[in-house]
C-alpha positions as CSV (number, residue, x, y, z in Angstrom):
1,M,54.7,-130.5,89.0
2,R,55.5,-134.0,89.2
3,H,58.2,-133.5,86.1
4,A,59.8,-130.6,87.3
5,T,63.5,-131.2,87.7
6,L,65.7,-129.9,90.1
7,K,68.0,-128.4,87.3
8,Q,65.2,-126.5,86.4
9,L,64.4,-125.0,89.7
10,R,68.1,-123.9,90.0
11,L,67.9,-122.4,86.6
12,L,64.9,-120.5,87.7
13,A,66.6,-119.2,90.8
14,A,69.5,-118.3,88.9
15,A,67.6,-116.1,86.2
16,A,65.9,-114.4,89.1
17,R,69.1,-113.7,91.0
18,T,70.8,-112.6,87.8
19,G,68.0,-110.7,85.9
20,S,68.5,-112.5,82.6
21,F,68.6,-115.9,81.0
22,A,72.0,-115.1,79.6
23,A,73.5,-114.3,82.9
24,A,71.9,-117.3,84.4
25,A,73.3,-119.6,81.7
26,E,76.8,-118.0,82.5
27,A,76.4,-118.5,86.2
28,C,75.2,-122.2,85.4
29,G,77.7,-123.3,83.0
30,V,74.9,-123.7,80.2
31,T,74.0,-122.0,77.1
32,A,71.3,-119.3,77.0
33,P,69.1,-121.3,74.6
34,A,69.1,-124.0,76.9
35,V,67.9,-121.9,79.8
36,T,65.2,-120.4,77.7
37,M,64.0,-123.8,76.7
38,Q,64.1,-125.2,80.3
39,M,62.1,-122.3,81.4
40,K,59.4,-122.9,78.7
41,N,59.1,-126.4,79.5
42,L,58.7,-125.5,83.4
43,E,56.1,-122.9,82.5
44,A,54.3,-125.5,80.5
45,E,54.5,-127.8,83.7
46,V,53.2,-125.3,85.9
47,G,50.7,-123.8,83.7
48,L,51.4,-120.1,84.7
49,P,53.8,-117.7,83.7
50,L,57.0,-117.6,85.8
51,F,58.6,-114.3,84.4
52,E,57.6,-111.0,83.6
53,R,59.7,-108.4,82.1
54,D,60.4,-104.8,82.5
55,A,63.2,-102.2,81.7
56,R,65.2,-103.4,84.6
57,G,65.1,-107.2,83.6
58,L,63.4,-110.4,84.5
59,H,61.2,-110.7,87.6
60,L,59.2,-113.5,89.1
61,T,55.7,-113.7,88.9
62,A,53.9,-114.8,91.8
63,A,54.1,-118.5,90.8
64,G,57.7,-118.0,90.1
65,E,58.3,-117.0,93.8
66,E,56.7,-120.0,94.9
67,L,58.9,-122.1,92.9
68,A,62.1,-120.1,93.9
69,A,61.1,-120.7,97.4
70,C,60.9,-124.4,96.6
71,A,64.4,-124.4,95.0
72,R,65.8,-122.9,98.2
73,R,64.2,-125.4,100.6
74,I,65.2,-128.2,98.3
75,D,69.0,-126.9,98.3
76,I,68.8,-126.6,102.3
77,A,67.7,-130.3,102.5
78,I,70.3,-131.4,99.9
79,A,72.8,-129.6,102.3
80,D,71.5,-131.2,105.4
81,C,71.8,-134.7,103.6
82,D,75.2,-133.8,102.8
83,S,76.2,-132.8,106.2
84,A,74.7,-136.0,107.7
85,V,76.7,-138.2,105.2
86,K,79.9,-136.6,106.0
87,A,79.1,-136.9,109.6
88,L,78.4,-140.4,109.2
89,K,81.8,-141.0,107.7
90,S,83.9,-139.0,110.5
91,L,82.6,-137.4,113.5
92,E,85.0,-134.4,112.7
93,G,83.2,-134.0,109.2
94,G,80.1,-132.1,108.3
95,R,79.3,-128.5,108.2
96,V,77.5,-126.0,110.5
97,V,76.0,-122.6,110.0
98,L,75.7,-120.2,112.8
99,G,73.4,-117.2,112.9
100,V,74.5,-114.3,114.9
101,V,72.4,-111.1,115.5
102,S,74.6,-108.1,114.9
103,T,75.2,-107.2,118.4
104,A,76.7,-110.6,119.1
105,K,79.3,-109.9,116.4
106,Y,81.5,-108.6,119.1
107,F,82.3,-112.1,120.7
108,A,80.7,-114.7,118.3
109,P,83.5,-115.0,115.7
110,F,85.9,-115.5,118.4
111,A,84.0,-118.3,120.0
112,L,83.4,-119.9,116.5
113,A,87.1,-119.7,115.9
114,A,88.0,-121.6,119.0
115,F,85.6,-124.0,118.0
116,A,87.0,-124.4,114.6
117,K,90.5,-125.0,116.0
118,L,88.9,-127.8,118.1
119,H,87.3,-129.5,115.1
120,P,89.2,-128.5,112.1
121,G,87.5,-131.0,109.9
122,V,84.0,-129.3,110.3
123,E,83.1,-126.5,107.9
124,T,82.0,-123.5,109.5
125,E,79.7,-120.7,108.0
126,L,79.0,-117.4,110.0
127,V,75.9,-115.5,109.2
128,I,75.5,-112.0,110.6
129,G,72.0,-109.9,110.5
130,N,69.8,-107.7,112.1
131,R,67.1,-109.5,114.1
132,G,64.5,-109.6,111.7
133,E,67.1,-111.0,109.1
134,I,68.3,-113.9,111.5
135,V,64.8,-114.8,112.9
136,A,63.7,-115.0,108.9
137,K,66.5,-117.5,108.3
138,F,65.9,-119.2,111.3
139,E,62.3,-119.9,110.4
140,D,63.5,-121.1,106.8
141,G,65.9,-123.4,108.3
142,A,69.0,-122.0,106.7
143,L,70.7,-121.9,110.2
144,D,71.7,-124.8,112.4
145,V,72.1,-122.6,115.6
146,T,72.0,-119.2,116.4
147,I,73.1,-116.4,119.1
148,M,70.6,-114.1,120.2
149,G,69.2,-112.3,123.2
150,R,65.6,-112.9,123.0
151,P,64.6,-116.5,121.6
152,P,61.6,-116.6,119.1
153,E,58.3,-116.9,120.8
154,H,56.2,-117.8,117.9
155,M,58.1,-121.2,117.2
156,A,59.2,-123.9,119.1
157,V,62.8,-123.7,120.2
158,E,65.4,-125.1,122.4
159,S,67.6,-122.3,124.1
160,A,70.5,-122.3,126.6
161,P,72.0,-119.5,128.3
162,I,75.5,-118.4,127.3
163,G,76.0,-115.3,129.8
164,E,74.8,-112.1,131.1
165,H,74.4,-109.2,128.6
166,P,74.4,-105.6,130.2
167,H,72.9,-102.5,128.5
168,L,74.1,-99.2,129.0
169,I,73.3,-95.7,128.4
170,V,76.4,-93.7,127.0
171,A,77.3,-90.3,126.1
172,A,80.3,-88.5,124.4
173,P,82.7,-87.4,127.2
174,D,81.9,-83.7,127.0
175,H,78.2,-84.3,127.1
176,P,76.5,-82.0,129.9
177,L,75.3,-85.1,131.8
178,V,78.7,-86.6,132.4
179,G,80.1,-86.2,136.0
180,R,76.8,-86.0,137.2
181,G,75.8,-88.6,140.0
182,G,72.5,-89.8,140.7
183,L,71.0,-89.6,137.5
184,K,67.5,-90.6,136.8
185,P,65.6,-91.5,133.7
186,A,63.6,-88.4,133.6
187,D,67.0,-86.4,133.4
188,L,67.6,-87.7,130.0
189,V,64.3,-86.5,128.2
190,S,65.8,-83.5,127.4
191,Y,68.6,-85.0,125.1
192,P,67.9,-86.8,122.0
193,M,68.2,-90.6,122.1
194,L,69.9,-92.4,119.1
195,T,68.3,-95.9,118.7
196,R,68.2,-99.1,116.7
197,E,65.2,-100.1,114.3
198,A,61.8,-100.7,115.9
199,G,61.5,-104.4,116.9
200,S,65.3,-104.9,117.6
201,G,66.1,-106.3,121.0
202,T,67.8,-103.1,122.0
203,R,65.0,-100.9,120.9
204,T,62.6,-103.1,122.9
205,L,64.9,-102.9,125.9
206,M,65.2,-99.1,125.9
207,E,61.4,-98.7,125.5
208,Q,60.3,-100.9,128.4
209,Y,63.0,-99.1,130.4
210,F,61.3,-95.8,129.9
211,R,57.9,-97.1,129.8
212,E,58.5,-98.7,133.4
213,A,60.0,-95.1,134.6
214,H,56.9,-93.4,133.5
215,V,58.7,-91.0,131.0
216,S,58.9,-90.6,127.3
217,P,62.4,-90.4,125.6
218,R,62.9,-88.0,123.0
219,I,63.8,-90.1,120.0
220,G,66.4,-87.9,118.0
221,M,67.3,-90.5,115.2
222,E,66.4,-94.2,114.1
223,I,70.1,-95.8,113.1
224,G,70.3,-99.4,111.5
225,S,73.8,-100.4,113.2
226,N,75.5,-100.2,116.4
227,E,78.6,-98.8,114.7
228,T,76.9,-96.0,113.3
229,I,75.3,-95.3,116.7
230,K,78.6,-95.3,118.7
231,Q,80.0,-92.9,115.9
232,A,76.9,-90.7,116.1
233,V,77.3,-90.5,120.0
234,M,80.9,-89.7,119.8
235,A,80.0,-86.8,117.4
236,G,77.7,-85.4,120.1
237,L,74.3,-86.3,118.3
238,G,72.8,-87.6,121.3
239,L,72.6,-90.6,124.1
240,A,72.0,-94.2,123.2
241,V,70.9,-97.5,125.1
242,I,73.4,-99.8,123.9
243,S,74.9,-103.3,124.7
244,G,78.0,-103.2,126.6
245,H,79.5,-105.5,124.7
246,T,79.5,-103.3,121.7
247,V,81.1,-100.4,123.5
248,A,83.5,-102.2,125.8
249,T,86.7,-100.7,123.7
250,E,85.2,-97.1,123.6
251,L,84.7,-97.2,127.0
252,A,88.1,-98.3,128.2
253,D,89.9,-95.7,125.8
254,G,87.4,-92.8,126.8
255,R,86.0,-92.3,123.4
256,L,82.4,-92.9,125.4
257,V,81.3,-92.5,128.8
258,S,78.9,-94.8,130.7
259,L,76.1,-92.5,132.5
260,P,75.2,-93.5,136.2
261,V,71.7,-93.7,135.6
262,E,69.1,-95.3,138.2
263,G,68.2,-98.8,137.0
264,V,71.1,-99.2,134.9
265,P,72.8,-101.7,133.8
266,L,69.6,-103.3,132.2
267,W,70.4,-106.8,132.2
268,R,69.7,-109.4,129.8
269,R,71.0,-112.8,128.5
270,W,72.7,-114.1,125.4
271,F,71.3,-117.5,124.3
272,V,72.4,-120.2,121.7
273,V,69.0,-121.2,120.3
274,R,68.0,-124.1,117.8
275,S,64.6,-124.8,116.3
276,Q,63.0,-128.0,117.5
277,A,61.9,-128.8,113.9
278,K,65.5,-129.1,112.7
279,R,67.2,-131.9,113.2
280,L,70.9,-131.1,114.4
281,M,73.8,-132.9,112.8
282,P,76.8,-134.0,115.1
283,A,78.8,-130.8,113.9
284,A,75.9,-128.6,114.8
285,R,75.3,-130.3,118.1
286,A,78.6,-130.0,119.0
287,L,78.7,-126.3,118.3
288,R,75.6,-125.8,120.2
289,D,77.1,-127.6,123.2
290,Y,80.2,-125.6,122.9
291,L,78.5,-122.4,122.8
292,A,76.3,-123.2,125.9
293,T,79.5,-124.4,128.2
294,E,82.4,-122.4,126.8
295,G,80.7,-119.0,125.1
296,H,80.7,-117.2,128.3
297,R,84.5,-116.9,128.1
298,F,84.4,-114.9,124.9
299,L,82.0,-112.0,126.2
300,P,83.8,-108.5,126.4
301,Q,84.7,-107.3,129.9
302,V,82.7,-104.2,130.5
303,D,83.4,-101.6,133.2
304,L,79.8,-101.0,134.6
305,P,78.7,-97.5,135.9
306,Q,79.1,-96.7,139.5
307,V,75.6,-95.5,140.7
308,E,75.5,-93.4,143.6
309,L,73.0,-94.6,146.4
310,P,70.8,-92.3,148.2
311,K,72.2,-91.0,151.4
312,V,70.2,-92.1,154.4
313,D,70.5,-89.9,157.7
314,L,70.9,-92.4,160.6
315,P,69.2,-91.5,164.0
316,K,71.5,-90.2,166.4
317,V,71.9,-92.6,169.6
318,D,73.2,-91.5,172.8
319,L,75.6,-94.3,174.1
320,P,76.0,-94.6,177.9
321,K,79.2,-93.2,179.4
322,P,81.5,-96.1,180.3
323,T,82.0,-96.6,184.1
324,L,85.4,-96.0,185.4
């Protein structure tokens, strides 16, 4: 592997991405024979086949996957180096990549836009995905900072709170439970719950809530996005435990109703998180500090449900008659 070149690794990644040497050649601005020759030389250097072909095109072998992962790490390292050099030239230079779990997309872009106005020379990139996708990119070092509700516990990170994050139980306006007060978790089990995928922060919070209430919810449907869950609830397909920040607009205009259930809202926090293993460049450090101090200003305002408190009959007390 000592004689493998960055050009060869990038051609390998392009061939894997496009499915053919011809398409890789076009994407990289070289000829198809040149790609073929470089891949033969790289295979000879490695001593193992890097590609296999079937009816759908080229696919990486296990050895090819290892080299493709190496190419990604090298590109990330080069991008970090480029940011460092730009930052040395100007404190307003550099590049920062912000990763955001999908639930935070209702406020994170506004915070990033405000930061960009303060630092117009900084190149910014926003990456949005579910928790699994964002954590995977975070582990690979592809993200400088992230916004999430539950910092990873299996790696060394630094996190700072952005603000409070309420979760509600929502229903369509014509749902049978709407208008009832003093609801308890057990009152919900007859109705299907629409929920995110297993492992998501919202799903984990919902499961913990019902587990502590000693009831088992009826899972009606597993849905991969908050937007689809909102539409499904509005259509009358069931109830949902969902971030209040994702439904603030629908609650305000009456398309959804927040049920006053005991123990709700469920409170979590938003955090800005960085990996201790990744050296932050000045631009990324500035974004992290901005989100930690100013990020709360961009959180949506949510009308929280008013839960009825149980009535308490106070004992009657006979007061002494006033002396005239």
